[in-house]
LOLO-35970 format. One line per 8 residues: their letters; for each residue x, y, z of N, C-alpha, C. Coordinates in steps of 0.05 Angstrom, whole numbers, plus 5000, padded with zeros to 4 digits. Example, Ala and Ser with C-alpha at 12.3 -4.5 7.8 and 13.67 -1.06 7.14 Angstrom:
2
AS) 5264 4886 5156 5246 4910 5156 5264 4934 5156 ~ 5257 4955 5142 5273 4979 5143 5258 5001 5157
END
This chain:
96
MDIPAALT) 5937 8214 2045 5934 8230 2021 5950 8249 2018 ~ 5955 8258 1998 5964 8280 1986 5948 8298 1989 ~ 5956 8331 1974 5938 8349 1975 5934 8345 1935 ~ 5944 8333 1917 5927 8329 1892 5907 8309 1895 ~ 5909 8282 1908 5887 8268 1909 5869 8283 1927 ~ 5871 8306 1946 5845 8315 1955 5832 8332 1943 ~ 5853 8347 1917 5832 8367 1895 5829 8340 1879 ~ 5835 8322 1873 5817 8299 1858 5798 8292 1868
GISTAISI) 5789 8284 1890 5769 8282 1905 5752 8305 1901 ~ 5765 8326 1908 5738 8356 1908 5727 8358 1887 ~ 5746 8355 1854 5739 8363 1831 5717 8334 1830 ~ 5717 8314 1840 5698 8293 1837 5675 8294 1847 ~ 5675 8302 1861 5644 8311 1887 5634 8342 1870 ~ 5648 8352 1854 5640 8375 1856 5626 8371 1820 ~ 5641 8353 1800 5628 8344 1772 5594 8322 1787 ~ 5603 8314 1812 5576 8299 1813 5556 8317 1820
VKQLNEID) 5557 8334 1830 5545 8358 1847 5522 8369 1821 ~ 5546 8378 1796 5528 8389 1773 5517 8370 1763 ~ 5525 8339 1768 5511 8323 1740 5481 8324 1763 ~ 5480 8321 1794 5449 8332 1804 5440 8349 1796 ~ 5452 8376 1792 5429 8395 1784 5424 8382 1753 ~ 5434 8373 1736 5427 8362 1714 5401 8343 1710 ~ 5405 8326 1733 5389 8309 1732 5350 8310 1726 ~ 5345 8307 1706 5314 8299 1705 5295 8294 1724
QKVDESVF) 5277 8310 1730 5255 8301 1747 5243 8274 1753 ~ 5248 8262 1730 5233 8237 1734 5253 8215 1738 ~ 5288 8228 1756 5299 8203 1749 5292 8188 1783 ~ 5301 8161 1785 5284 8153 1800 5307 8159 1828 ~ 5292 8157 1853 5304 8169 1873 5318 8147 1883 ~ 5324 8123 1878 5355 8116 1885 5376 8121 1871 ~ 5370 8140 1837 5393 8144 1832 5405 8162 1842 ~ 5386 8184 1854 5391 8211 1865 5405 8206 1892
KLKIAEAT) 5401 8191 1906 5417 8184 1933 5434 8171 1932 ~ 5440 8153 1906 5459 8143 1904 5490 8167 1886 ~ 5480 8175 1873 5497 8200 1874 5505 8228 1891 ~ 5489 8230 1914 5486 8247 1937 5511 8230 1953 ~ 5509 8198 1958 5524 8179 1973 5554 8182 1960 ~ 5554 8180 1931 5575 8185 1919 5591 8218 1928 ~ 5576 8237 1916 5587 8261 1925 5598 8272 1958 ~ 5581 8257 1973 5586 8260 2002 5616 8243 2017
ANLAEAKM) 5621 8216 1994 5635 8202 2003 5662 8218 1988 ~ 5667 8229 1967 5678 8242 1952 5699 8263 1977 ~ 5675 8280 1983 5680 8300 2003 5689 8293 2026 ~ 5683 8271 2042 5697 8262 2064 5733 8261 2059 ~ 5734 8242 2035 5755 8230 2038 5771 8256 2024 ~ 5762 8279 2008 5786 8302 2002 5777 8320 2028 ~ 5772 8318 2048 5767 8324 2073 5800 8309 2088 ~ 5793 8291 2093 5810 8278 2099 5846 8280 2093
GLVDAQEV) 5839 8284 2072 5872 8287 2051 5881 8320 2059 ~ 5866 8333 2065 5863 8353 2067 5872 8365 2105 ~ 5858 8353 2115 5871 8343 2145 5902 8333 2148 ~ 5898 8309 2138 5928 8304 2125 5961 8317 2120 ~ 5942 8335 2100 5968 8349 2084 5970 8373 2102 ~ 5948 8390 2120 5951 8408 2143 5974 8396 2162 ~ 5977 8367 2177 5994 8366 2198 6011 8359 2186 ~ 6027 8358 2162 6049 8350 2140 6055 8377 2141
LREKDKEL) 6038 8398 2137 6044 8438 2140 6059 8432 2169 ~ 6041 8432 2181 6048 8442 2213 6081 8426 2219 ~ 6092 8400 2209 6110 8387 2218 6140 8402 2208 ~ 6121 8404 2187 6143 8423 2169 6154 8449 2181 ~ 6134 8463 2185 6135 8488 2198 6156 8484 2228 ~ 6153 8463 2235 6164 8459 2265 6195 8455 2252 ~ 6197 8435 2242 6219 8429 2230 6243 8450 2220 ~ 6219 8470 2203 6244 8494 2196 6240 8515 2209
TLLKERLR) 6230 8522 2239 6240 8536 2258 6261 8524 2273 ~ 6256 8497 2280 6286 8489 2287 6306 8490 2274 ~ 6309 8482 2247 6333 8487 2233 6350 8518 2232 ~ 6322 8537 2233 6332 8564 2229 6337 8586 2258 ~ 6339 8563 2279 6344 8567 2306 6369 8558 2307 ~ 6379 8526 2290 6398 8524 2296 6425 8543 2290 ~ 6417 8550 2258 6427 8565 2244 6438 8594 2255 ~ 6416 8601 2261 6421 8619 2283 6443 8628 2303
YRAENLTD) 6431 8598 2319 6466 8596 2346 6487 8593 2335 ~ 6484 8580 2302 6520 8570 2287 6527 8611 2289 ~ 6518 8625 2270 6524 8648 2261 6528 8663 2284 ~ 6515 8652 2316 6523 8678 2337 6542 8670 2356 ~ 6553 8631 2350 6571 8633 2372 6593 8606 2369 ~ 6591 8609 2328 6608 8584 2332 6625 8603 2298 ~ 6657 8602 2295 6666 8614 2277 6688 8590 2262 ~ 6694 8588 2243 6712 8578 2232 6733 8590 2230
YRGYRYRV) 6751 8579 2232 6786 8591 2234 6799 8570 2228 ~ 6818 8573 2199 6844 8547 2188 6822 8519 2185 ~ 6798 8516 2178 6788 8495 2167 6775 8483 2195 ~ 6783 8492 2223 6764 8485 2247 6746 8512 2250 ~ 6728 8492 2269 6709 8512 2283 6705 8505 2308 ~ 6699 8536 2306 6706 8542 2344 6687 8557 2357 ~ 6676 8548 2378 6658 8570 2396 6672 8597 2409 ~ 6660 8614 2395 6665 8639 2396 6660 8649 2431
TPRLRAVL) 6689 8652 2444 6686 8657 2464 6699 8688 2463 ~ 6694 8709 2480 6709 8738 2489 6742 8733 2485 ~ 6759 8714 2499 6779 8717 2488 6798 8707 2455 ~ 6775 8690 2445 6773 8682 2414 6764 8696 2396 ~ 6741 8726 2407 6741 8749 2387 6767 8764 2390 ~ 6777 8760 2412 6801 8787 2409 6821 8772 2387 ~ 6822 8743 2381 6837 8739 2364 6835 8744 2337 ~ 6813 8741 2340 6794 8744 2303 6800 8775 2301
END
């Protein structure tokens, strides 16, 4: 589940809770319990969606950290010279 679906589930649950507040006192107890069950199911679904989204964000953060480290390594240890890439050594630094 993605973030928009989780937000939709939360919105649905909120609207159900609003309906519960507007229910007439004479409403059947079973209708009330049904609305509570619907709200609970929607909130549980939204929670699972947000947990999934959190995991995706963690994976993206790990990947971003790895890519930043690779870029740093390239900047510090590699150089391009006449169309070729070389590892920077003290001897090569003297030439460049």
